[in-house]
C-alpha positions in Angstrom: 98.9 98.8 67.1 100.6 97.0 70.2 104.3 96.6 69.7 105.2 93.1 70.9 109.1 93.8 70.8 109.3 97.2 72.7 110.8 96.6 76.2 109.3 98.8 79.2 109.7 98.9 82.7 107.7 100.2 85.6 108.6 101.5 89.5 105.7 101.3 91.6 106.0 103.6 94.9 103.9 102.3 97.9 103.8 102.2 101.8 103.7 98.8 103.2 105.3 95.7 104.3 107.8 94.1 101.7 107.7 90.5 103.2 103.7 90.6 102.4 104.2 92.1 98.7 107.1 89.2 98.1 104.8 86.8 99.4 101.9 87.8 97.2 104.1 88.0 94.0 105.6 84.7 94.7 102.0 83.4 94.9 101.3 84.7 91.4 104.3 83.0 90.2 106.5 86.3 89.9 110.1 86.0 91.5 110.4 88.9 93.6 113.6 89.7 95.6 114.1 92.4 98.5 117.5 94.4 97.9 119.4 97.3 98.9 118.5 100.5 97.0 120.5 100.1 93.7 119.9 100.8 90.0 120.9 97.5 88.7 118.5 96.1 86.1 117.6 92.5 87.2 115.9 89.8 85.4 113.2 89.5 88.4 111.1 92.0 90.4 112.8 93.8 93.1 111.5 95.7 96.2 113.9 98.5 97.5 113.5 100.9 100.3 112.5 104.4 99.0 113.5 107.2 101.3 111.4 109.8 99.1 108.3 107.8 100.3 106.8 108.5 103.8 104.0 107.1 105.5 102.6 105.6 108.7 102.2 101.8 109.6 104.7 100.8 107.1 108.0 101.4 105.2 108.4 103.6 102.1 109.2 101.1 99.4 109.5 100.7 95.8 108.5 97.7 93.3 110.9 97.9 90.3 110.1 95.4 87.4 112.6 93.6 85.2 112.6 94.5 81.5 109.1 93.4 80.4 107.7 93.0 76.6 104.7 92.3 74.8 101.4 90.6 76.0 103.6 88.7 78.9 104.7 91.7 80.2 101.4 93.2 80.7 100.2 90.2 82.3 103.1 90.2 84.9 102.3 93.9 85.7 98.8 93.1 86.0 99.6 90.2 88.1 102.1 92.7 90.3 99.3 95.3 90.9 97.0 92.4 92.1 100.0 91.2 94.4 100.1 94.9 95.7 96.6 95.1 96.3 96.1 91.9 97.9 99.2 92.9 100.3 97.3 95.7 101.5 99.9 98.5 100.4 99.0 102.2 100.3 99.7 105.0 98.1 99.9 108.4 99.5 101.1 111.9 98.1 104.6 111.1 98.7 104.4 108.3 96.2 
């Protein structure tokens, strides 16, 4: 049974271009903003630099969700994953 009321959040580490990801997120109707690294819960998706991620040809970044819930939260997560793929991000061992 899927709990519609339980909230969840995700952090997705990647190597890529933050502007491309932000553009792809916006194209899918998701509010996404670039921020300095922080632990503040937001009502929007945020892209922050992640020093634990290293890669060639791109920055080590992390896409952090706002609190998500229910089917709408799962839809947002699916759209975010599609945006990452469309932006051409890469995943490596450091992620």
